N, CA, C and O atoms as a GROMACS GRO file, in nm:
protein
  312
    1MET      N    1  11.182  13.897  14.276
    1MET     CA    2  11.157  13.941  14.143
    1MET      C    3  11.069  13.789  14.084
    1MET      O    4  10.990  13.800  13.990
    2LYS      N    5  11.087  13.692  14.133
    2LYS     CA    6  11.027  13.568  14.099
    2LYS      C    7  10.875  13.580  14.124
    2LYS      O    8  10.787  13.557  14.041
    3ARG      N    9  10.859  13.620  14.256
    3ARG     CA   10  10.714  13.636  14.294
    3ARG      C   11  10.648  13.725  14.204
    3ARG      O   12  10.545  13.690  14.146
    4LEU      N   13  10.697  13.833  14.188
    4LEU     CA   14  10.663  13.930  14.102
    4LEU      C   15  10.599  13.884  13.962
    4LEU      O   16  10.502  13.938  13.909
    5ALA      N   17  10.672  13.770  13.908
    5ALA     CA   18  10.640  13.742  13.758
    5ALA      C   19  10.563  13.627  13.786
    5ALA      O   20  10.499  13.599  13.685
    6THR      N   21  10.541  13.546  13.881
    6THR     CA   22  10.436  13.459  13.914
    6THR      C   23  10.284  13.521  13.947
    6THR      O   24  10.177  13.463  13.930
    7LEU      N   25  10.306  13.650  13.998
    7LEU     CA   26  10.176  13.720  14.034
    7LEU      C   27  10.108  13.776  13.900
    7LEU      O   28   9.988  13.783  13.874
    8TRP      N   29  10.220  13.816  13.819
    8TRP     CA   30  10.204  13.893  13.703
    8TRP      C   31  10.100  13.766  13.627
    8TRP      O   32   9.981  13.789  13.602
    9SER      N   33  10.159  13.647  13.600
    9SER     CA   34  10.135  13.551  13.527
    9SER      C   35   9.974  13.499  13.530
    9SER      O   36   9.920  13.447  13.433
   10HIS      N   37   9.897  13.527  13.682
   10HIS     CA   38   9.771  13.507  13.710
   10HIS      C   39   9.675  13.617  13.658
   10HIS      O   40   9.553  13.600  13.655
   11VAL      N   41   9.728  13.718  13.622
   11VAL     CA   42   9.663  13.829  13.554
   11VAL      C   43   9.596  13.791  13.414
   11VAL      O   44   9.652  13.742  13.316
   12PRO      N   45   9.463  13.826  13.429
   12PRO     CA   46   9.402  13.781  13.247
   12PRO      C   47   9.459  13.887  13.164
   12PRO      O   48   9.497  13.998  13.202
   13ALA      N   49   9.459  13.832  13.031
   13ALA     CA   50   9.511  13.915  12.937
   13ALA      C   51   9.440  14.030  12.921
   13ALA      O   52   9.514  14.126  12.899
   14TRP      N   53   9.328  14.054  12.924
   14TRP     CA   54   9.253  14.181  12.935
   14TRP      C   55   9.312  14.293  13.019
   14TRP      O   56   9.324  14.411  12.985
   15GLY      N   57   9.355  14.228  13.150
   15GLY     CA   58   9.398  14.297  13.250
   15GLY      C   59   9.523  14.344  13.219
   15GLY      O   60   9.543  14.453  13.272
   16ARG      N   61   9.631  14.295  13.143
   16ARG     CA   62   9.777  14.302  13.112
   16ARG      C   63   9.748  14.403  12.992
   16ARG      O   64   9.838  14.484  12.968
   17MET      N   65   9.638  14.407  12.918
   17MET     CA   66   9.657  14.504  12.792
   17MET      C   67   9.593  14.597  12.865
   17MET      O   68   9.623  14.701  12.806
   18LEU      N   69   9.515  14.631  12.967
   18LEU     CA   70   9.469  14.745  12.996
   18LEU      C   71   9.571  14.832  13.081
   18LEU      O   72   9.584  14.954  13.063
   19VAL      N   73   9.644  14.757  13.178
   19VAL     CA   74   9.800  14.778  13.231
   19VAL      C   75   9.887  14.842  13.108
   19VAL      O   76   9.955  14.940  13.136
   20TYR      N   77   9.889  14.802  12.995
   20TYR     CA   78  10.003  14.876  12.910
   20TYR      C   79   9.947  14.965  12.828
   20TYR      O   80  10.019  15.054  12.782
   21LEU      N   81   9.796  14.956  12.792
   21LEU     CA   82   9.755  15.091  12.743
   21LEU      C   83   9.749  15.235  12.875
   21LEU      O   84   9.740  15.356  12.852
   22SER      N   85   9.757  15.180  12.978
   22SER     CA   86   9.724  15.299  13.069
   22SER      C   87   9.902  15.334  13.085
   22SER      O   88   9.921  15.452  13.115
   23GLY      N   89   9.986  15.278  13.075
   23GLY     CA   90  10.118  15.281  13.094
   23GLY      C   91  10.130  15.376  12.945
   23GLY      O   92  10.168  15.493  12.944
   24GLY      N   93  10.095  15.309  12.841
   24GLY     CA   94  10.154  15.423  12.700
   24GLY      C   95  10.050  15.560  12.709
   24GLY      O   96  10.097  15.657  12.650
   25ILE      N   97   9.960  15.576  12.752
   25ILE     CA   98   9.868  15.712  12.780
   25ILE      C   99   9.940  15.767  12.888
   25ILE      O  100   9.925  15.889  12.885
   26ALA      N  101  10.005  15.735  12.972
   26ALA     CA  102  10.072  15.803  13.077
   26ALA      C  103  10.195  15.843  13.014
   26ALA      O  104  10.226  15.959  13.044
   27VAL      N  105  10.286  15.779  12.926
   27VAL     CA  106  10.418  15.824  12.866
   27VAL      C  107  10.384  15.913  12.786
   27VAL      O  108  10.455  16.013  12.781
   28LEU      N  109  10.261  15.903  12.696
   28LEU     CA  110  10.230  16.022  12.590
   28LEU      C  111  10.204  16.167  12.659
   28LEU      O  112  10.240  16.273  12.607
   29SER      N  113  10.135  16.155  12.786
   29SER     CA  114  10.053  16.282  12.849
   29SER      C  115  10.184  16.304  12.925
   29SER      O  116  10.200  16.419  12.966
   30THR      N  117  10.266  16.228  12.947
   30THR     CA  118  10.403  16.289  13.044
   30THR      C  119  10.482  16.393  12.942
   30THR      O  120  10.526  16.505  12.968
   31ALA      N  121  10.487  16.310  12.801
   31ALA     CA  122  10.578  16.394  12.690
   31ALA      C  123  10.540  16.524  12.655
   31ALA      O  124  10.602  16.624  12.621
   32ARG      N  125  10.393  16.488  12.677
   32ARG     CA  126  10.292  16.620  12.625
   32ARG      C  127  10.323  16.737  12.699
   32ARG      O  128  10.352  16.846  12.648
   33VAL      N  129  10.315  16.703  12.864
   33VAL     CA  130  10.318  16.816  12.920
   33VAL      C  131  10.483  16.858  12.979
   33VAL      O  132  10.490  16.965  13.039
   34LEU      N  133  10.596  16.785  12.966
   34LEU     CA  134  10.701  16.814  12.932
   34LEU      C  135  10.740  16.892  12.815
   34LEU      O  136  10.813  16.989  12.839
   35THR      N  137  10.707  16.871  12.696
   35THR     CA  138  10.742  16.925  12.586
   35THR      C  139  10.660  17.057  12.569
   35THR      O  140  10.700  17.149  12.498
   36GLY      N  141  10.527  17.059  12.646
   36GLY     CA  142  10.434  17.214  12.616
   36GLY      C  143  10.374  17.250  12.482
   36GLY      O  144  10.345  17.361  12.436
   37ALA      N  145  10.358  17.094  12.418
   37ALA     CA  146  10.355  17.076  12.279
   37ALA      C  147  10.181  17.076  12.278
   37ALA      O  148  10.128  17.051  12.386
   38GLY      N  149  10.097  17.103  12.164
   38GLY     CA  150   9.968  17.161  12.226
   38GLY      C  151   9.919  16.990  12.173
   38GLY      O  152   9.848  16.919  12.244
   39GLN      N  153   9.976  16.943  12.033
   39GLN     CA  154   9.962  16.828  11.980
   39GLN      C  155  10.103  16.719  11.981
   39GLN      O  156  10.214  16.770  11.971
   40LEU      N  157  10.089  16.585  11.992
   40LEU     CA  158  10.177  16.527  11.979
   40LEU      C  159  10.253  16.490  11.833
   40LEU      O  160  10.373  16.480  11.808
   41THR      N  161  10.143  16.475  11.752
   41THR     CA  162  10.186  16.469  11.604
   41THR      C  163  10.167  16.560  11.484
   41THR      O  164  10.046  16.575  11.472
   42ALA      N  165  10.216  16.613  11.412
   42ALA     CA  166  10.193  16.682  11.326
   42ALA      C  167  10.080  16.650  11.210
   42ALA      O  168  10.036  16.535  11.220
   43GLU      N  169  10.036  16.712  11.122
   43GLU     CA  170   9.920  16.718  11.078
   43GLU      C  171   9.912  16.593  10.966
   43GLU      O  172   9.810  16.538  10.923
   44ASN      N  173  10.043  16.569  10.934
   44ASN     CA  174  10.073  16.474  10.797
   44ASN      C  175  10.179  16.378  10.848
   44ASN      O  176  10.260  16.329  10.769
   45THR      N  177  10.179  16.353  10.964
   45THR     CA  178  10.272  16.259  11.003
   45THR      C  179  10.238  16.091  10.960
   45THR      O  180  10.318  16.014  10.908
   46PHE      N  181  10.103  16.064  10.999
   46PHE     CA  182  10.083  15.970  10.934
   46PHE      C  183  10.085  15.919  10.793
   46PHE      O  184  10.107  15.802  10.761
   47ARG      N  185  10.059  16.016  10.713
   47ARG     CA  186  10.058  16.016  10.570
   47ARG      C  187  10.176  16.021  10.547
   47ARG      O  188  10.187  15.972  10.434
   48SER      N  189  10.300  16.056  10.592
   48SER     CA  190  10.434  16.107  10.557
   48SER      C  191  10.495  15.936  10.602
   48SER      O  192  10.582  15.882  10.532
   49ALA      N  193  10.437  15.866  10.723
   49ALA     CA  194  10.484  15.731  10.708
   49ALA      C  195  10.452  15.607  10.624
   49ALA      O  196  10.523  15.508  10.603
   50ILE      N  197  10.321  15.639  10.580
   50ILE     CA  198  10.299  15.564  10.478
   50ILE      C  199  10.365  15.572  10.356
   50ILE      O  200  10.385  15.472  10.287
   51GLU      N  201  10.403  15.686  10.323
   51GLU     CA  202  10.460  15.723  10.207
   51GLU      C  203  10.604  15.666  10.197
   51GLU      O  204  10.652  15.631  10.089
   52LEU      N  205  10.662  15.659  10.299
   52LEU     CA  206  10.796  15.651  10.309
   52LEU      C  207  10.799  15.478  10.316
   52LEU      O  208  10.884  15.408  10.262
   53SER      N  209  10.685  15.432  10.394
   53SER     CA  210  10.726  15.282  10.402
   53SER      C  211  10.666  15.198  10.297
   53SER      O  212  10.653  15.077  10.315
   54VAL      N  213  10.620  15.266  10.166
   54VAL     CA  214  10.570  15.198  10.081
   54VAL      C  215  10.705  15.118  10.000
   54VAL      O  216  10.703  14.997   9.983
   55PRO      N  217  10.795  15.188   9.964
   55PRO     CA  218  10.880  15.103   9.893
   55PRO      C  219  10.958  15.030   9.974
   55PRO      O  220  11.035  14.962   9.905
   56ILE      N  221  10.975  15.009  10.112
   56ILE     CA  222  11.042  14.924  10.200
   56ILE      C  223  10.951  14.799  10.200
   56ILE      O  224  10.998  14.688  10.224
   57ALA      N  225  10.831  14.815  10.177
   57ALA     CA  226  10.695  14.720  10.184
   57ALA      C  227  10.740  14.647  10.025
   57ALA      O  228  10.784  14.535  10.000
   58LEU      N  229  10.717  14.724   9.965
   58LEU     CA  230  10.738  14.641   9.817
   58LEU      C  231  10.859  14.576   9.779
   58LEU      O  232  10.854  14.483   9.699
   59ALA      N  233  10.967  14.614   9.829
   59ALA     CA  234  11.121  14.525   9.822
   59ALA      C  235  11.076  14.422   9.924
   59ALA      O  236  11.109  14.313   9.879
   60GLY      N  237  11.012  14.407  10.047
   60GLY     CA  238  10.987  14.302  10.104
   60GLY      C  239  10.880  14.203  10.050
   60GLY      O  240  10.861  14.085  10.081
   61LEU      N  241  10.830  14.262   9.982
   61LEU     CA  242  10.707  14.160   9.905
   61LEU      C  243  10.798  14.118   9.823
   61LEU      O  244  10.821  13.997   9.825
   62GLY      N  245  10.861  14.187   9.745
   62GLY     CA  246  10.944  14.120   9.638
   62GLY      C  247  11.037  14.012   9.695
   62GLY      O  248  11.033  13.906   9.633
   63GLY      N  249  11.109  14.017   9.787
   63GLY     CA  250  11.161  13.949   9.828
   63GLY      C  251  11.099  13.776   9.874
   63GLY      O  252  11.140  13.663   9.850
   64LEU      N  253  10.964  13.842   9.960
   64LEU     CA  254  10.914  13.704   9.946
   64LEU      C  255  10.886  13.605   9.851
   64LEU      O  256  10.913  13.485   9.858
   65TRP      N  257  10.823  13.676   9.750
   65TRP     CA  258  10.793  13.604   9.628
   65TRP      C  259  10.954  13.541   9.561
   65TRP      O  260  10.972  13.424   9.526
   66SER      N  261  11.028  13.621   9.557
   66SER     CA  262  11.186  13.540   9.468
   66SER      C  263  11.214  13.444   9.594
   66SER      O  264  11.261  13.336   9.557
   67SER      N  265  11.203  13.452   9.694
   67SER     CA  266  11.267  13.356   9.777
   67SER      C  267  11.194  13.222   9.781
   67SER      O  268  11.243  13.111   9.802
   68ALA      N  269  11.020  13.268   9.746
   68ALA     CA  270  10.912  13.148   9.744
   68ALA      C  271  10.950  13.092   9.593
   68ALA      O  272  10.906  12.978   9.579
   69ALA      N  273  11.007  13.133   9.498
   69ALA     CA  274  11.031  13.080   9.372
   69ALA      C  275  11.174  13.035   9.339
   69ALA      O  276  11.222  13.006   9.230
   70GLY      N  277  11.235  13.035   9.467
   70GLY     CA  278  11.378  12.963   9.484
   70GLY      C  279  11.479  13.059   9.424
   70GLY      O  280  11.593  13.013   9.416
   71VAL      N  281  11.463  13.176   9.383
   71VAL     CA  282  11.576  13.264   9.360
   71VAL      C  283  11.627  13.354   9.443
   71VAL      O  284  11.540  13.419   9.503
   72VAL      N  285  11.742  13.383   9.470
   72VAL     CA  286  11.824  13.460   9.555
   72VAL      C  287  11.821  13.596   9.483
   72VAL      O  288  11.888  13.622   9.384
   73ASN      N  289  11.728  13.686   9.550
   73ASN     CA  290  11.760  13.839   9.488
   73ASN      C  291  11.835  13.917   9.609
   73ASN      O  292  11.809  13.920   9.729
   74ILE      N  293  11.961  13.992   9.516
   74ILE     CA  294  12.038  14.043   9.589
   74ILE      C  295  12.000  14.216   9.545
   74ILE      O  296  12.064  14.314   9.584
   75GLY      N  297  11.906  14.217   9.476
   75GLY     CA  298  11.891  14.367   9.430
   75GLY      C  299  11.810  14.438   9.548
   75GLY      O  300  11.840  14.557   9.554
   76LEU      N  301  11.714  14.398   9.645
   76LEU     CA  302  11.644  14.431   9.712
   76LEU      C  303  11.674  14.558   9.797
   76LEU      O  304  11.585  14.640   9.821
   77GLU      N  305  11.816  14.571   9.845
   77GLU     CA  306  11.865  14.692   9.924
   77GLU      C  307  11.851  14.837   9.814
   77GLU      O  308  11.815  14.947   9.855
   78GLY      N  309  11.880  14.814   9.704
   78GLY     CA  310  11.895  14.934   9.634
   78GLY      C  311  11.747  14.982   9.605
   78GLY      O  312  11.728  15.087   9.544
   0.00000   0.00000   0.00000
């Protein structure tokens, strides 16, 4: 196992990224074939993800600002 880690450390960054990208495409392709789905995402998936993540992002931004001001804000979770 150590020898494999040593060999992997000599692969350039672009080569590792290519392997990761190929693996991701293989996983998505396999999921598509096994489920028989025509497409992997619904039409509004990204829009819904952004809409649902905005309140979390705003709470995180508020926590960042309050901690920078030296105030402990315990109301962020609500």
